[in-house]
C-alpha positions, -999 to 999 in steps of 0.1 A, spaced: -27 217 702 -59 235 699 -72 235 662 -103 247 647 -113 243 610 -142 261 594 -159 249 565 -187 253 543 -182 291 528 -187 295 490 -205 319 468 -247 321 466 -272 349 454 -293 370 473 -319 350 493 -299 320 492 -284 299 522 -252 279 535 -242 262 567 -209 269 581 -189 241 601 -164 244 625 -143 213 638 -127 218 672 -97 200 683 -69 202 712 -95 207 741 -94 193 770 -130 202 777 -156 214 754 -152 252 753 -175 278 773 -182 296 750 -178 293 712 -188 321 686 -185 334 645 -174 364 635 -169 378 605 -145 404 588 -159 422 554 -125 439 533 -115 473 548 -141 468 582 -133 455 617 -140 420 622 -175 417 642 -191 392 663 -221 370 649 -231 347 668 -223 334 699 -232 298 718 -228 283 753 -218 247 758 -254 244 769 -267 259 737 -294 278 755 -300 318 745 -274 319 716 -261 360 715 -268 371 675 -260 405 662 -287 425 654 -278 424 617 -285 385 612 -313 379 640 -338 359 626 -318 347 595 -287 331 611 -287 302 638 -257 290 656 -254 254 670 -230 230 684 -227 191 694 -200 188 718 -200 153 715 -187 159 678 -169 189 688 -183 208 658 -199 245 658 -224 253 631 -241 287 616 -270 279 593 -276 313 573 -308 320 551 -317 348 534 -284 357 525 -278 397 515 -247 413 499 -238 426 529 -229 397 545 -204 389 523 -173 384 543 -147 359 558 -162 339 584 -140 326 616 -146 301 644 -136 312 679 -137 300 711 -134 307 749 -136 293 783 -152 318 797 -189 319 796 -192 357 798 -208 376 767 -219 348 750 -254 346 755 -287 367 743 -283 384 780 -250 405 764 -251 433 739 -225 419 715 -194 392 714 -160 409 721 -134 397 701 -104 401 727 -123 376 747 -113 346 727 -78 336 725 -85 305 697 -92 311 660 -97 290 630 -81 304 598 -117 316 580 -139 304 552 -149 330 527 -188 337 520 -200 356 491 -236 369 482 -242 382 448 -272 401 442 
């Protein structure tokens, strides 16, 4: 049974940092693409970062470029999101997701597509205060 479990969320002040982790289990092979999404109250779930199994050319939403860094450790089945210079607008529930397709996962694509991802975690809350 596939399972994605996020951790590392919390409350920080603006300008602070957090590192989110996602532990993946139950996959017969490492997912080709893993991603981070977030959803703020009353808003659509949006893609934040996507990363190939090779970790080349991660895809980032414009709103987080230069501040967030996605990485993965395939040997440990882990996905990470280092978030620096956090702002109140980053406040949201953050979700880990995985899919077997490589399309719409790298910087060559405009954005992650929520509908592409069949596997989701339960989310971890990030709250940034001003």
